[in-house]
C-alpha positions in Angstrom: -50.9 -97.3 -24.4 -49.7 -98.9 -27.5 -47.9 -95.8 -28.9 -46.9 -94.8 -25.3 -44.9 -98.2 -25.2 -43.8 -97.7 -28.7 -42.4 -94.5 -28.1 -40.8 -95.5 -24.6 -39.0 -98.7 -26.6 -37.8 -95.9 -29.2 -36.6 -93.5 -26.8 -34.8 -96.4 -24.6 -33.4 -97.7 -27.9 -31.9 -94.3 -29.1 -30.6 -94.1 -25.3 -28.8 -97.1 -25.5 -27.1 -96.4 -29.3 -26.0 -93.0 -28.0 -24.2 -94.4 -24.9 -22.6 -97.1 -27.1 -21.8 -93.9 -29.7 -19.8 -92.3 -27.1 -18.6 -95.1 -24.7 -16.8 -97.1 -27.4 -13.6 -97.5 -26.7 -11.6 -98.9 -29.9 -8.3 -100.5 -30.3 -5.7 -97.8 -32.0 -5.9 -98.5 -35.8 -3.5 -100.6 -37.7 -1.2 -98.5 -40.1 -3.1 -99.3 -42.9 -6.7 -98.5 -41.2 -4.9 -95.3 -39.6 -4.2 -94.5 -43.6 -7.8 -95.2 -44.5 -9.2 -93.0 -41.8 -6.7 -90.4 -42.8 -8.0 -90.4 -46.2 -11.6 -90.5 -45.2 -11.3 -87.4 -43.3 -9.4 -85.8 -46.1 -12.0 -86.8 -48.4 -14.6 -85.3 -46.2 -12.6 -81.8 -45.8 -12.4 -81.3 -49.5 -16.0 -82.3 -50.1 -17.1 -79.9 -47.2 -15.0 -77.2 -49.0 -16.0 -77.7 -52.3 -19.7 -77.3 -51.2 -19.3 -74.3 -49.6 -17.4 -72.9 -51.9 -20.2 -73.9 -54.8 -22.5 -72.1 -52.5 -20.7 -69.2 -51.3 -18.0 -68.2 -54.0 -16.4 -65.9 -51.6 -15.5 -67.8 -48.8 -13.0 -69.6 -51.0 -10.9 -66.3 -50.8 -11.6 -65.9 -47.2 -10.4 -69.5 -46.4 -6.8 -69.1 -48.5 -5.9 -65.9 -46.9 -6.6 -67.1 -43.5 -3.4 -68.4 -41.4 -5.5 -71.9 -41.2 -8.9 -73.7 -41.5 -10.6 -76.4 -39.7 -13.2 -79.0 -41.3 -15.4 -81.0 -39.1 -18.1 -83.6 -40.2 -20.5 -84.4 -37.1 -23.4 -87.0 -36.9 -25.8 -85.5 -33.9 -28.7 -87.3 -32.2 -31.4 -85.8 -29.9 -33.4 -88.0 -27.3 -36.2 -85.9 -25.2 -34.1 -83.1 -23.1 -30.6 -84.1 -24.4 -28.7 -84.2 -27.8 -25.1 -84.1 -28.7 -22.8 -84.9 -31.6 -19.1 -86.7 -32.2 -17.1 -86.3 -35.3 -14.0 -85.7 -37.4 -12.2 -82.7 -38.5 -8.5 -81.8 -40.2 -7.3 -78.9 -39.2 -4.5 -77.3 -42.1 -1.8 -74.7 -41.3 -2.2 -72.3 -45.3 1.4 -71.6 -44.5 3.0 -75.0 -44.0 -0.1 -77.3 -45.4 1.0 -79.3 -42.2 -2.5 -81.3 -41.3 -4.1 -82.0 -37.9 -6.5 -84.8 -37.5 -9.0 -83.3 -34.7 -11.8 -84.8 -32.9 -14.9 -83.0 -31.4 -17.9 -84.0 -29.0 -21.0 -81.8 -28.8 -23.9 -81.5 -26.2 -26.9 -79.8 -26.9 -29.7 -79.7 -24.1 -33.4 -79.4 -25.5 -36.6 -80.8 -26.5 -36.1 -83.4 -29.4 -36.0 -86.8 -31.3 -34.2 -87.9 -34.2 -30.1 -87.6 -35.6 -28.6 -85.1 -38.2 -25.6 -84.9 -39.8 -24.2 -81.4 -40.3 -20.4 -79.5 -40.9 -18.7 -77.2 -39.4 -15.8 -74.9 -40.8 -13.3 -73.0 -38.6 -11.3 -70.2 -40.7 -8.6 -68.7 -38.0 -7.7 -65.1 -38.8 -4.1 -65.4 -37.2 -1.2 -67.8 -36.7 -1.6 -67.7 -33.0 -5.3 -68.6 -32.9 -4.8 -71.5 -35.3 -2.0 -72.9 -33.1 -3.8 -72.7 -30.0 -6.5 -75.1 -31.6 -4.3 -77.0 -32.6 -2.0 -77.6 -29.7 -4.7 -77.1 -27.1 -8.0 -77.9 -28.5 -10.5 -75.5 -27.5 -13.7 -75.9 -25.7 -16.9 -73.5 -25.6 -20.0 -73.2 -23.2 -23.3 -72.6 -24.1 -23.2 -68.7 -22.9 -20.1 -68.5 -25.3 -22.3 -70.0 -28.6 -25.1 -68.0 -27.5 -22.7 -64.4 -27.4 -21.4 -65.5 -30.7 -24.6 -66.0 -32.5 -25.4 -62.1 -31.9 -22.3 -61.3 -33.7 -23.1 -63.1 -37.3 -20.9 -61.9 -40.1 -21.6 -59.7 -43.6 -20.3 -60.0 -46.8 -18.4 -62.5 -48.4 -18.9 -64.8 -44.9 -22.3 -64.3 -44.4 -24.0 -66.7 -41.6 -20.5 -66.6 -39.9 -20.0 -66.3 -36.6 -16.5 -65.2 -34.3 -16.2 -67.8 -32.0 -13.1 -66.1 -30.2 -10.4 -64.0 -30.9 -9.6 -64.5 -34.4 -12.1 -67.7 -35.0 -15.0 -67.9 -37.4 -17.2 -70.4 -37.9 -19.7 -71.6 -40.5 -22.1 -74.7 -40.2 -23.2 -76.0 -43.2 -26.1 -78.3 -44.0 -25.8 -81.4 -46.4 -26.2 -79.4 -49.6 -23.4 -76.9 -48.6 -25.6 -73.9 -47.2 -24.6 -71.9 -44.6 -27.0 -72.3 -41.5 -27.5 -70.9 -38.2 -25.3 -72.2 -35.8 -26.7 -74.5 -33.2 -24.1 -75.8 -31.5 -24.6 -75.1 -27.7 -21.5 -76.8 -26.2 -18.5 -78.0 -27.8 -14.8 -79.8 -27.7 -12.2 -80.2 -30.1 -8.8 -81.9 -29.5 -6.6 -83.8 -31.2 -7.1 -87.2 -32.7 -4.3 -89.4 -30.9 -5.1 -92.3 -33.1 -4.8 -90.4 -36.5 -2.1 -88.0 -35.9 
């Protein structure tokens, strides 16, 4: 009985934490806070790419030749039958070098309890695919992700999946290794506070 009570306390705490995590509304950052947050996102993106290139050197050429790319860092959580993640990211147009700060939210159903941090890299093969992602955002459902998982790339982008026309996606663990894509439904959109 004591273990059951402890388990319920932990689950309740995780649920409350996750609700606070997703629903907390913050005031717009001041100019210096905005610059600090932008620098933090840039640093995360640079570190992610550096880790990726160390483990998968051929990815550097693929990203350099692309119309653009986006890098996201996500903090995920899972409580019983429900999980999700929220994160920040940076999309870069390779031709103009223009940066767009982005946000993401993800939903993952399934059993479990715990938290994980992972990173996602998108590679946009065409300017249209990149511009659509940045200007309109992007939302993907579980069915699309299940379909994408069956189309994994080989060669230079081994482990990448095609998630829509002209868009490839890599999911990295904390060490920069490409891992199987586990996202089931997600939404990516412009960060109004940081742009």
